[in-house]
ROGUFI-401196 format. One record per residue: residue number from 1; residue in one letter; x, y negated, z of N, C-alpha, C in turn. Coordinates in steps of 0.1 Angstrom, whole numbers, plus 5000, padded with zeros to 4 digits. Example, Ala and Ser with C-alpha at 12.3 -4.5 7.8 and 13.67 -1.06 7.14 Angstrom:
[1 A [5132 5057 5078] [5123 5045 5078] [5132 5033 5078]]
[2 S [5128 5022 5071] [5137 5011 5071] [5129 5000 5079]]
This chain:
[1 M [1933 4992 5361] [1945 4997 5367] [1953 4988 5375]]
[2 P [1958 4996 5386] [1966 4987 5392] [1976 4977 5391]]
[3 P [1980 4967 5394] [1992 4958 5387] [2004 4962 5392]]
[4 R [2014 4964 5382] [2030 4966 5386] [2034 4955 5386]]
[5 V [2044 4952 5399] [2053 4942 5403] [2067 4943 5404]]
[6 L [2075 4936 5399] [2089 4939 5399] [2093 4927 5408]]
[7 V [2099 4928 5419] [2106 4918 5429] [2121 4920 5423]]
[8 D [2125 4907 5414] [2138 4910 5407] [2150 4899 5416]]
[9 F [2158 4905 5424] [2166 4899 5433] [2177 4896 5422]]
[10 R [2177 4883 5421] [2191 4877 5411] [2200 4872 5420]]
[11 G [2213 4877 5417] [2225 4874 5424] [2225 4880 5434]]
[12 R [2237 4876 5442] [2243 4883 5454] [2237 4875 5471]]
[13 W [2224 4880 5470] [2220 4873 5482] [2227 4878 5495]]
[14 G [2225 4868 5507] [2234 4868 5517] [2224 4880 5528]]
[15 L [2228 4885 5535] [2220 4897 5544] [2208 4890 5551]]
[16 G [2211 4876 5556] [2202 4873 5566] [2189 4869 5555]]
[17 D [2192 4861 5543] [2183 4857 5532] [2175 4870 5531]]
[18 L [2179 4879 5529] [2170 4892 5526] [2162 4898 5540]]
[19 V [2167 4894 5549] [2155 4897 5562] [2146 4886 5560]]
[20 C [2151 4876 5559] [2138 4864 5557] [2130 4867 5543]]
[21 A [2133 4873 5537] [2125 4877 5525] [2115 4888 5527]]
[22 E [2117 4895 5537] [2104 4907 5541] [2093 4901 5541]]
[23 P [2089 4890 5545] [2073 4884 5547] [2070 4883 5532]]
[24 M [2075 4880 5522] [2072 4877 5509] [2066 4889 5505]]
[25 L [2071 4902 5507] [2065 4914 5502] [2053 4918 5510]]
[26 R [2049 4913 5523] [2040 4915 5531] [2025 4904 5520]]
[27 G [2033 4895 5517] [2025 4884 5512] [2018 4889 5497]]
[28 L [2028 4897 5488] [2025 4905 5478] [2016 4915 5477]]
[29 R [2017 4921 5489] [2011 4936 5492] [1994 4928 5495]]
[30 D [1994 4918 5503] [1981 4915 5508] [1973 4907 5495]]
[31 F [1979 4900 5485] [1976 4896 5473] [1971 4904 5462]]
[32 H [1977 4913 5461] [1975 4925 5448] [1970 4936 5455]]
[33 G [1968 4940 5466] [1961 4950 5471] [1972 4965 5473]]
[34 P [1963 4972 5482] [1972 4987 5487] [1974 4995 5472]]
[35 D [1966 4993 5461] [1968 5005 5453] [1982 4996 5443]]
[36 A [1986 4986 5443] [1995 4982 5432] [2007 4986 5434]]
[37 E [2016 4987 5425] [2031 4993 5426] [2039 4981 5427]]
[38 I [2046 4981 5435] [2057 4970 5437] [2070 4976 5440]]
[39 R [2080 4971 5432] [2093 4975 5433] [2103 4968 5431]]
[40 W [2115 4970 5433] [2124 4956 5434] [2138 4962 5425]]
[41 R [2144 4954 5421] [2154 4952 5415] [2166 4943 5420]]
[42 G [2180 4951 5420] [2190 4941 5422] [2196 4944 5436]]
[43 H [2200 4936 5443] [2205 4938 5459] [2195 4931 5467]]
[44 A [2184 4941 5473] [2174 4940 5481] [2177 4940 5495]]
[45 G [2191 4945 5501] [2189 4944 5515] [2179 4951 5523]]
[46 N [2177 4943 5531] [2166 4947 5542] [2152 4949 5536]]
[47 C [2148 4943 5525] [2136 4945 5519] [2133 4959 5511]]
[48 A [2146 4965 5508] [2144 4982 5504] [2134 4986 5513]]
[49 F [2136 4985 5528] [2132 4993 5536] [2116 4990 5542]]
[50 S [2111 4979 5534] [2099 4976 5537] [2088 4986 5533]]
[51 P [2079 4987 5542] [2068 4996 5538] [2056 4990 5526]]
[52 D [2059 4980 5525] [2048 4972 5512] [2055 4972 5501]]
[53 I [2068 4981 5498] [2074 4983 5488] [2077 4997 5482]]
[54 D [2075 4998 5469] [2073 5014 5466] [2088 5017 5458]]
[55 G [2098 5015 5464] [2113 5018 5456] [2117 5009 5450]]
[56 E [2131 5012 5443] [2137 5005 5431] [2131 5008 5419]]
[57 A [2131 4999 5412] [2126 5000 5398] [2134 5008 5391]]
[58 P [2129 5017 5384] [2139 5027 5375] [2141 5019 5361]]
[59 P [2151 5024 5354] [2154 5019 5342] [2142 5019 5332]]
[60 G [2139 5008 5326] [2130 5007 5317] [2117 5001 5323]]
[61 Y [2115 5000 5335] [2102 4997 5342] [2097 4984 5334]]
[62 R [2083 4986 5332] [2078 4974 5327] [2069 4969 5338]]
[63 P [2067 4960 5343] [2057 4953 5350] [2049 4947 5345]]
[64 D [2039 4941 5352] [2027 4932 5350] [2032 4918 5352]]
[65 R [2040 4918 5363] [2045 4904 5368] [2058 4906 5374]]
[66 I [2067 4899 5373] [2078 4897 5377] [2081 4883 5388]]
[67 V [2086 4888 5399] [2090 4877 5408] [2105 4876 5409]]
[68 P [2111 4864 5403] [2124 4862 5403] [2127 4856 5413]]
[69 V [2138 4863 5422] [2145 4857 5435] [2154 4850 5430]]
[70 S [2157 4838 5427] [2169 4834 5419] [2178 4823 5430]]
[71 L [2193 4825 5427] [2202 4814 5436] [2201 4803 5428]]
[72 F [2210 4793 5436] [2211 4781 5428] [2217 4784 5416]]
[73 T [2228 4791 5413] [2236 4794 5402] [2227 4796 5391]]
[74 E [2215 4800 5392] [2208 4802 5381] [2195 4795 5377]]
[75 I [2191 4787 5388] [2180 4775 5387] [2183 4765 5386]]
[76 G [2197 4762 5393] [2203 4746 5392] [2204 4740 5406]]
[77 H [2211 4731 5409] [2213 4724 5423] [2200 4719 5426]]
[78 R [2194 4712 5416] [2183 4702 5419] [2171 4711 5425]]
[79 A [2167 4722 5416] [2156 4732 5421] [2159 4736 5432]]
[80 F [2170 4742 5436] [2174 4748 5447] [2173 4743 5458]]
[81 A [2175 4725 5457] [2175 4717 5466] [2160 4715 5474]]
[82 A [2153 4719 5466] [2139 4715 5469] [2135 4727 5481]]
[83 L [2139 4738 5478] [2137 4750 5484] [2144 4751 5498]]
[84 E [2157 4746 5497] [2164 4745 5509] [2157 4732 5519]]
[85 A [2151 4722 5516] [2147 4715 5519] [2131 4717 5529]]
[86 L [2130 4729 5524] [2117 4735 5533] [2120 4738 5548]]
[87 P [2113 4736 5555] [2116 4737 5573] [2118 4749 5578]]
[88 S [2117 4760 5565] [2117 4773 5571] [2124 4785 5557]]
[89 L [2133 4790 5564] [2141 4803 5554] [2130 4811 5549]]
[90 V [2120 4815 5557] [2111 4824 5554] [2100 4817 5541]]
[91 D [2095 4807 5546] [2088 4800 5534] [2096 4799 5521]]
[92 H [2109 4795 5523] [2117 4795 5510] [2119 4806 5501]]
[93 M [2121 4818 5508] [2117 4832 5504] [2105 4835 5499]]
[94 C [2094 4831 5506] [2082 4837 5503] [2078 4826 5490]]
[95 S [2084 4814 5487] [2079 4805 5478] [2084 4811 5463]]
[96 Y [2091 4821 5460] [2095 4827 5449] [2080 4833 5443]]
[97 A [2074 4840 5453] [2060 4847 5449] [2050 4838 5447]]
[98 G [2049 4826 5456] [2038 4815 5460] [2029 4820 5468]]
[99 L [2034 4828 5476] [2025 4835 5485] [2029 4836 5500]]
[100 F [2022 4831 5510] [2028 4832 5525] [2018 4839 5532]]
[101 P [2023 4852 5538] [2015 4860 5546] [2011 4852 5558]]
[102 Q [2000 4853 5565] [2000 4848 5578] [2010 4852 5589]]
[103 N [2012 4865 5590] [2022 4869 5596] [2037 4870 5590]]
[104 R [2047 4857 5594] [2056 4853 5586] [2069 4859 5596]]
[105 T [2066 4866 5605] [2080 4870 5612] [2085 4881 5606]]
[106 P [2100 4883 5602] [2106 4889 5595] [2106 4904 5602]]
[107 M [2107 4916 5597] [2105 4929 5605] [2117 4937 5597]]
[108 L [2122 4948 5604] [2135 4955 5600] [2130 4968 5598]]
[109 H [2119 4973 5603] [2113 4986 5597] [2125 4995 5599]]
[110 L [2128 4998 5610] [2141 5006 5615] [2136 5020 5620]]
[111 G [2143 5028 5616] [2137 5046 5616] [2145 5052 5626]]
[112 P [2142 5061 5632] [2146 5073 5642] [2165 5073 5637]]
[113 Q [2169 5076 5628] [2183 5077 5623] [2190 5064 5630]]
[114 E [2187 5052 5629] [2192 5039 5632] [2192 5039 5648]]
[115 R [2179 5040 5654] [2178 5040 5669] [2183 5054 5676]]
[116 G [2185 5062 5667] [2193 5075 5671] [2209 5074 5677]]
[117 I [2214 5064 5665] [2227 5059 5669] [2230 5052 5682]]
[118 A [2220 5042 5681] [2222 5032 5694] [2218 5042 5707]]
[119 Q [2212 5053 5703] [2208 5061 5720] [2223 5066 5720]]
[120 E [2228 5074 5712] [2237 5083 5712] [2251 5071 5719]]
[121 L [2249 5060 5715] [2261 5054 5720] [2258 5048 5736]]
[122 G [2249 5052 5740] [2244 5050 5754] [2242 5036 5759]]
[123 I [2233 5027 5748] [2235 5014 5749] [2227 5011 5762]]
[124 Q [2215 5020 5765] [2203 5017 5774] [2209 5017 5789]]
[125 S [2218 5028 5788] [2224 5030 5801] [2234 5021 5808]]
[126 L [2241 5009 5798] [2249 5002 5805] [2243 4990 5812]]
[127 R [2252 4984 5822] [2247 4974 5831] [2239 4963 5824]]
[128 R [2232 4956 5828] [2222 4944 5824] [2227 4934 5831]]
[129 P [2228 4921 5826] [2222 4921 5809] [2233 4925 5801]]
[130 I [2228 4924 5789] [2237 4934 5777] [2237 4921 5767]]
[131 V [2249 4916 5767] [2252 4905 5755] [2260 4911 5742]]
[132 A [2253 4911 5734] [2263 4912 5719] [2268 4900 5712]]
[133 L [2279 4899 5709] [2289 4890 5703] [2291 4892 5690]]
[134 C [2290 4885 5680] [2299 4885 5668] [2303 4874 5665]]
[135 S [2317 4875 5665] [2327 4863 5662] [2331 4861 5647]]
[136 D [2325 4870 5634] [2328 4869 5622] [2323 4857 5616]]
[137 G [2332 4852 5608] [2328 4839 5599] [2337 4834 5591]]
[138 S [2337 4835 5579] [2346 4833 5569] [2344 4819 5564]]
[139 D [2332 4813 5567] [2331 4797 5560] [2333 4790 5570]]
[140 P [2345 4779 5571] [2346 4771 5579] [2338 4759 5583]]
[141 Y [2327 4763 5572] [2318 4750 5576] [2308 4757 5587]]
[142 R [2308 4770 5586] [2297 4774 5598] [2302 4786 5610]]
[143 A [2315 4783 5608] [2324 4795 5617] [2328 4789 5630]]
[144 L [2324 4789 5642] [2328 4785 5655] [2344 4791 5655]]
[145 P [2353 4782 5662] [2367 4788 5661] [2367 4801 5671]]
[146 I [2374 4809 5666] [2377 4821 5673] [2381 4819 5689]]
[147 P [2389 4810 5694] [2391 4807 5706] [2377 4802 5716]]
[148 H [2369 4797 5708] [2357 4794 5714] [2350 4807 5718]]
[149 F [2351 4816 5707] [2342 4830 5712] [2349 4835 5721]]
[150 Q [2362 4837 5721] [2367 4842 5735] [2366 4835 5747]]
[151 A [2364 4824 5746] [2362 4816 5761] [2347 4821 5764]]
[152 L [2336 4823 5753] [2324 4825 5759] [2325 4839 5763]]
[153 A [2330 4850 5756] [2331 4863 5757] [2336 4863 5773]]
[154 R [2346 4856 5777] [2352 4856 5789] [2341 4852 5802]]
[155 Q [2332 4843 5796] [2321 4834 5805] [2312 4848 5807]]
[156 V [2308 4853 5793] [2297 4864 5798] [2303 4874 5808]]
[157 L [2313 4880 5805] [2320 4888 5815] [2321 4883 5832]]
[158 A [2326 4874 5832] [2326 4866 5845] [2312 4866 5853]]
[159 R [2300 4863 5843] [2286 4865 5849] [2282 4878 5853]]
[160 G [2289 4890 5851] [2286 4901 5855] [2278 4911 5847]]
[161 A [2279 4904 5833] [2271 4909 5822] [2278 4918 5813]]
[162 T [2271 4928 5806] [2280 4938 5798] [2280 4929 5785]]
[163 L [2291 4930 5778] [2295 4923 5767] [2300 4935 5754]]
[164 I [2292 4933 5744] [2292 4943 5732] [2298 4934 5720]]
[165 E [2311 4940 5715] [2312 4931 5702] [2308 4939 5686]]
[166 V [2302 4931 5678] [2294 4937 5668] [2302 4929 5657]]
[167 G [2298 4934 5644] [2301 4927 5632] [2309 4938 5624]]
[168 A [2315 4928 5614] [2322 4936 5603] [2339 4935 5603]]
[169 R [2344 4924 5609] [2359 4922 5609] [2366 4917 5622]]
[170 Q [2359 4906 5629] [2364 4899 5640] [2364 4907 5653]]
[171 G [2372 4914 5657] [2370 4922 5672] [2379 4910 5681]]
[172 L [2376 4909 5693] [2383 4900 5704] [2388 4908 5715]]
[173 G [2387 4922 5714] [2395 4930 5722] [2389 4927 5738]]
[174 L [2375 4922 5740] [2371 4920 5754] [2359 4926 5757]]
[175 G [2353 4933 5748] [2343 4940 5753] [2341 4953 5747]]
[176 H [2329 4960 5748] [2326 4975 5740] [2328 4970 5728]]
[177 D [2337 4976 5721] [2343 4973 5707] [2336 4983 5696]]
[178 L [2324 4976 5689] [2316 4982 5678] [2318 4977 5664]]
[179 V [2329 4966 5663] [2333 4960 5651] [2338 4970 5640]]
[180 G [2332 4968 5627] [2334 4979 5618] [2330 4989 5618]]
[181 K [2321 4994 5631] [2320 5006 5631] [2305 5012 5631]]
[182 L [2299 5003 5626] [2282 5007 5625] [2279 4999 5613]]
[183 S [2269 5004 5608] [2261 5001 5594] [2252 4989 5603]]
[184 I [2248 4979 5592] [2242 4964 5596] [2227 4973 5601]]
[185 R [2221 4981 5599] [2208 4986 5603] [2211 4993 5617]]
[186 A [2222 4999 5619] [2226 5008 5631] [2227 4999 5639]]
[187 T [2237 4985 5637] [2236 4976 5645] [2223 4967 5650]]
[188 A [2217 4967 5640] [2204 4960 5644] [2195 4971 5658]]
[189 A [2198 4983 5655] [2191 4991 5664] [2199 4990 5678]]
[190 V [2214 4986 5677] [2220 4984 5690] [2213 4968 5695]]
[191 L [2210 4960 5687] [2207 4947 5691] [2193 4948 5697]]
[192 E [2184 4959 5693] [2170 4958 5698] [2171 4961 5714]]
[193 Q [2185 4967 5720] [2187 4970 5733] [2193 4960 5740]]
[194 C [2197 4950 5733] [2206 4937 5738] [2198 4926 5747]]
[195 D [2201 4920 5758] [2194 4909 5760] [2199 4894 5754]]
[196 L [2210 4895 5747] [2212 4881 5741] [2219 4887 5731]]
[197 F [2222 4877 5720] [2230 4880 5708] [2239 4866 5705]]
[198 I [2248 4862 5703] [2259 4853 5704] [2263 4854 5690]]
[199 G [2263 4842 5682] [2272 4842 5668] [2269 4828 5662]]
[200 N [2273 4830 5649] [2274 4819 5641] [2259 4820 5632]]
[201 N [2255 4811 5623] [2245 4812 5614] [2251 4820 5603]]
[202 S [2247 4829 5606] [2251 4842 5595] [2240 4856 5598]]
[203 G [2240 4865 5587] [2233 4874 5588] [2229 4882 5600]]
[204 L [2239 4885 5608] [2235 4891 5620] [2224 4884 5630]]
[205 L [2226 4870 5630] [2217 4861 5637] [2205 4867 5632]]
[206 H [2200 4868 5620] [2185 4872 5615] [2182 4884 5620]]
[207 Y [2192 4893 5617] [2190 4908 5621] [2187 4907 5637]]
[208 A [2194 4898 5644] [2189 4900 5660] [2175 4896 5663]]
[209 Q [2172 4886 5658] [2160 4878 5658] [2148 4888 5654]]
[210 A [2151 4894 5643] [2141 4906 5638] [2142 4916 5648]]
[211 A [2154 4920 5655] [2151 4930 5665] [2147 4924 5679]]
[212 N [2142 4912 5677] [2137 4905 5688] [2142 4907 5702]]
[213 C [2157 4901 5698] [2167 4897 5710] [2171 4884 5708]]
[214 P [2170 4875 5719] [2172 4861 5721] [2185 4860 5713]]
[215 V [2188 4847 5708] [2198 4844 5700] [2206 4830 5704]]
[216 L [2219 4830 5706] [2225 4817 5709] [2233 4816 5698]]
[217 G [2229 4808 5690] [2236 4801 5675] [2239 4791 5676]]
[218 F [2249 4789 5666] [2258 4777 5665] [2255 4771 5649]]
[219 F [2252 4760 5647] [2245 4754 5635] [2253 4742 5633]]
[220 S [2254 4742 5619] [2261 4728 5612] [2253 4724 5601]]
[221 L [2254 4730 5590] [2251 4725 5577] [2236 4724 5577]]
[222 A [2229 4734 5584] [2213 4731 5579] [2205 4730 5592]]
[223 L [2191 4726 5590] [2185 4724 5603] [2183 4735 5609]]
[224 P [2186 4736 5624] [2184 4749 5629] [2171 4755 5628]]
[225 Q [2160 4748 5631] [2146 4752 5632] [2143 4760 5618]]
[226 R [2151 4758 5609] [2147 4765 5596] [2151 4779 5598]]
[227 F [2159 4785 5605] [2163 4796 5607] [2157 4804 5618]]
[228 L [2149 4800 5624] [2137 4802 5637] [2130 4810 5630]]
[229 H [2131 4825 5632] [2120 4837 5631] [2102 4830 5638]]
[230 E [2094 4831 5637] [2081 4828 5646] [2078 4838 5654]]
[231 G [2078 4832 5666] [2073 4847 5679] [2088 4849 5684]]
[232 R [2101 4845 5682] [2114 4847 5686] [2121 4835 5695]]
[233 T [2131 4840 5698] [2137 4830 5707] [2153 4825 5702]]
[234 L [2153 4814 5699] [2167 4809 5692] [2172 4795 5701]]
[235 I [2181 4798 5708] [2186 4787 5715] [2199 4782 5703]]
[236 A [2194 4770 5698] [2206 4765 5685] [2215 4755 5693]]
[237 V [2225 4754 5691] [2233 4744 5694] [2242 4740 5684]]
[238 Q [2244 4726 5683] [2253 4720 5674] [2261 4707 5679]]
[239 H [2272 4704 5672] [2281 4696 5676] [2273 4681 5679]]
[240 P [2276 4675 5693] [2267 4667 5698] [2273 4653 5692]]
[241 G [2281 4648 5685] [2285 4638 5681] [2288 4635 5667]]
[242 L [2280 4642 5659] [2282 4640 5645] [2269 4635 5636]]
[243 D [2268 4628 5628] [2255 4623 5622] [2252 4627 5610]]
[244 C [2263 4636 5605] [2261 4644 5593] [2258 4652 5592]]
[245 L [2253 4660 5604] [2249 4677 5605] [2236 4678 5598]]
[246 G [2231 4688 5595] [2221 4693 5583] [2221 4685 5570]]
[247 C [2234 4684 5568] [2236 4680 5552] [2230 4687 5540]]
[248 M [2229 4700 5541] [2225 4709 5530] [2208 4710 5533]]
[249 T [2205 4706 5543] [2189 4707 5543] [2185 4692 5538]]
[250 R [2190 4682 5542] [2186 4672 5539] [2191 4665 5523]]
[251 D [2200 4671 5516] [2209 4666 5505] [2214 4678 5498]]
[252 F [2209 4689 5493] [2216 4701 5491] [2223 4698 5478]]
[253 E [2217 4690 5469] [2224 4686 5456] [2235 4679 5460]]
[254 G [2233 4665 5466] [2243 4655 5469] [2256 4663 5476]]
[255 R [2254 4673 5486] [2264 4677 5492] [2271 4685 5486]]
[256 N [2266 4694 5477] [2274 4701 5469] [2283 4691 5457]]
[257 A [2278 4681 5453] [2282 4673 5443] [2296 4666 5450]]
[258 R [2292 4660 5461] [2304 4651 5471] [2314 4663 5478]]
[259 G [2310 4671 5482] [2314 4679 5492] [2316 4671 5504]]
[260 C [2322 4681 5515] [2321 4673 5532] [2327 4662 5531]]
[261 E [2321 4651 5537] [2323 4638 5541] [2331 4635 5554]]
[262 A [2330 4644 5562] [2333 4643 5575] [2348 4642 5577]]
[263 H [2354 4637 5587] [2369 4632 5590] [2373 4641 5603]]
[264 P [2380 4651 5605] [2385 4660 5595] [2375 4667 5587]]
[265 E [2377 4672 5576] [2369 4682 5568] [2362 4693 5578]]
[266 A [2352 4695 5575] [2343 4707 5585] [2346 4703 5601]]
[267 A [2345 4691 5609] [2345 4687 5619] [2333 4694 5628]]
[268 C [2322 4693 5618] [2310 4701 5625] [2313 4714 5634]]
[269 M [2324 4722 5627] [2328 4735 5635] [2341 4732 5643]]
[270 R [2348 4727 5632] [2364 4726 5637] [2365 4717 5649]]
[271 T [2357 4707 5650] [2359 4701 5664] [2348 4701 5675]]
[272 F [2343 4714 5672] [2331 4715 5682] [2334 4716 5694]]
[273 P [2333 4707 5705] [2332 4710 5719] [2334 4722 5723]]
[274 L [2343 4728 5731] [2336 4741 5735] [2329 4739 5750]]
[275 P [2331 4729 5759] [2322 4726 5768] [2305 4725 5765]]
[276 T [2302 4722 5751] [2289 4722 5747] [2283 4736 5746]]
[277 A [2294 4744 5739] [2289 4759 5739] [2288 4768 5752]]
[278 Q [2295 4760 5761] [2298 4769 5774] [2284 4766 5783]]
[279 E [2281 4752 5782] [2269 4747 5791] [2255 4754 5783]]
[280 A [2255 4757 5773] [2244 4764 5765] [2243 4777 5772]]
[281 L [2254 4787 5772] [2255 4799 5774] [2250 4800 5792]]
[282 A [2256 4789 5800] [2254 4788 5813] [2237 4783 5816]]
[283 R [2232 4778 5809] [2221 4776 5809] [2210 4787 5807]]
[284 I [2213 4797 5797] [2208 4807 5795] [2210 4818 5806]]
[285 F [2222 4817 5813] [2222 4826 5823] [2214 4823 5835]]
[286 D [2216 4810 5840] [2211 4802 5850] [2193 4804 5851]]
[287 Q [2188 4801 5837] [2174 4797 5836] [2165 4809 5830]]
[288 Y [2177 4821 5826] [2170 4834 5819] [2175 4845 5824]]
[289 L [2185 4850 5823] [2193 4860 5822] [2196 4866 5839]]
[290 D [2199 4857 5846] [2198 4858 5861] [2187 4860 5866]]
[291 L [2176 4860 5859] [2161 4860 5865] [2155 4874 5861]]
[292 E [2168 4881 5853] [2165 4897 5850] [2148 4898 5845]]
[293 P [2146 4891 5829] [2139 4894 5822] [2132 4905 5822]]
[294 W [2139 4916 5820] [2137 4929 5815] [2127 4937 5827]]
[295 K [2127 4929 5841] [2117 4931 5850] [2107 4926 5854]]
[296 G [2106 4918 5840] [2088 4912 5841] [2092 4896 5842]]
[297 N [2102 4889 5838] [2100 4872 5834] [2088 4868 5830]]
[298 D [2084 4856 5833] [2072 4854 5827] [2074 4846 5815]]
[299 G [2085 4848 5808] [2088 4839 5796] [2086 4824 5794]]
[300 S [2089 4819 5808] [2086 4805 5809] [2100 4794 5799]]
[301 F [2111 4807 5801] [2125 4798 5794] [2122 4799 5778]]
[302 Q [2117 4808 5774] [2113 4810 5759] [2102 4799 5754]]
[303 K [2095 4797 5763] [2084 4785 5762] [2091 4767 5759]]
[304 R [2100 4773 5772] [2107 4756 5772] [2118 4755 5758]]
[305 I [2125 4765 5754] [2128 4766 5738] [2119 4764 5732]]
[306 L [2110 4768 5731] [2100 4766 5718] [2097 4753 5719]]
[307 R [2091 4749 5730] [2088 4734 5731] [2098 4723 5725]]
[308 E [2109 4727 5726] [2121 4717 5721] [2120 4720 5704]]
[309 H [2121 4730 5701] [2120 4732 5686] [2107 4726 5681]]
[310 I [2095 4728 5687] [2085 4720 5682] [2086 4706 5681]]
[311 Q [2091 4699 5692] [2093 4685 5693] [2101 4680 5681]]
[312 S [2114 4686 5682] [2123 4683 5669] [2115 4683 5653]]
[313 L [2107 4693 5654] [2102 4694 5641] [2092 4682 5638]]
[314 H [2083 4680 5649] [2074 4669 5650] [2083 4657 5647]]
[315 K [2095 4655 5652] [2104 4642 5651] [2107 4639 5637]]
[316 L [2110 4653 5629] [2115 4652 5614] [2104 4651 5605]]
[317 G [2090 4652 5612] [2080 4652 5601] [2074 4664 5597]]
[318 F [2081 4675 5600] [2077 4687 5596] [2066 4694 5603]]
[319 H [2056 4689 5601] [2041 4690 5615] [2036 4702 5608]]
[320 Q [2034 4710 5598] [2029 4722 5596] [2036 4734 5601]]
[321 R [2050 4728 5600] [2058 4738 5604] [2058 4741 5619]]
[322 A [2058 4728 5626] [2059 4729 5641] [2041 4733 5646]]
[323 D [2033 4732 5639] [2020 4736 5641] [2016 4751 5640]]
[324 R [2028 4756 5629] [2026 4774 5629] [2035 4778 5640]]
[325 L [2046 4773 5648] [2054 4777 5653] [2044 4776 5670]]
[326 A [2038 4766 5670] [2027 4766 5682] [2016 4773 5684]]
[327 A [2010 4776 5670] [2000 4784 5667] [2003 4802 5674]]
[328 C [2015 4804 5668] [2023 4816 5669] [2025 4822 5683]]
[329 S [2029 4813 5689] [2033 4815 5704] [2027 4811 5713]]
[330 F [2015 4802 5712] [2009 4797 5723] [1993 4799 5721]]
[331 N [1990 4808 5711] [1979 4814 5709] [1965 4803 5706]]
[332 K [1973 4794 5695] [1964 4783 5692] [1955 4791 5677]]
[333 A [1948 4782 5676] [1938 4788 5660] [1947 4785 5652]]
[334 I [1947 4794 5642] [1955 4796 5627] [1945 4798 5617]]
[335 S [1948 4795 5606] [1942 4798 5594] [1937 4812 5592]]
[336 P [1923 4818 5590] [1921 4831 5588] [1924 4839 5576]]
[337 S [1928 4830 5567] [1934 4836 5554] [1946 4842 5557]]
[338 C [1947 4857 5547] [1959 4863 5549] [1968 4860 5540]]
[339 F [1968 4851 5531] [1980 4842 5525] [1973 4830 5521]]
[340 Q [1986 4821 5518] [1982 4808 5511] [1989 4804 5500]]
[341 L [1987 4797 5490] [1994 4793 5481] [2004 4781 5485]]
[342 L [2017 4781 5478] [2027 4771 5479] [2015 4756 5482]]
[343 E [2020 4748 5492] [2013 4737 5492] [2026 4726 5495]]
[344 P [2024 4717 5485] [2037 4707 5486] [2035 4697 5499]]
[345 S [2024 4695 5504] [2025 4690 5517] [2031 4697 5527]]
[346 G [2033 4709 5527] [2041 4716 5535] [2053 4713 5538]]
[347 L [2059 4706 5528] [2074 4704 5530] [2072 4693 5540]]
């Protein structure tokens, strides 16, 4: 009899985490076979839309296997720290099942309803390049100051691009205002039509990548490459003058015990130099958007960005992660197996 598998999402996971959990379902389907019944419980987010899952578990559901997807509040800081130290959030989420599909790029599985909303809004008819910007950010350790986003928005407009503001709360009043007007999946359908997304390290950064929209993202607590989806373009920018960056990736347990040790607190974002952000955006326009990639740009800009990520990962000792990125993007040979068990050497 085909096995019954329950993916139990315990706790309130972030929207981006649940985008990055989608490949885990692919791994479960590969492993257990097409006839297995795979259901979810809890807050599943984007995972609920995967074709590899058979819907929410009904009351009294009795599975043969339970995959607990647990936050640090349940498993403790030390156990969670080992997962936070993994050089990929996708691998972190896949580790709950102990299975890793060959294709680890998160997918959204958007349907005609979401894409119909983007079509009704007339996104495709707007002047290109089309740049989406989300200035939402409730965590001072992850949120670029609002005046910085205002300056970046004006920079986008000064370059002759169309600006679309997206998100849940924070509008700037400078672009086409979709803030708080769309569901997260309808927003993702809009992002499919955009040429660049600008935002903090938050849920929409993952939705943008899954929608195959290049991302300019701002990072502080964690290793930026940890949030890069394979086969996507992430231009990651950090404060240029701090040694404490990546504190959560390097020492999740210690960082939570000690708190922020920077002066002033949350300096990684509160003292973020605006010129650093502006120079990154100018580079994207000069080396990519001004070349009108929608008309057939050869992808050299994306390759340069990816090589920078790969070099950084090798310097940090994350060789397997670097090799996977190279294999995915430069057509080098990869393992023929459709999944693999968690290997400590992959850390």
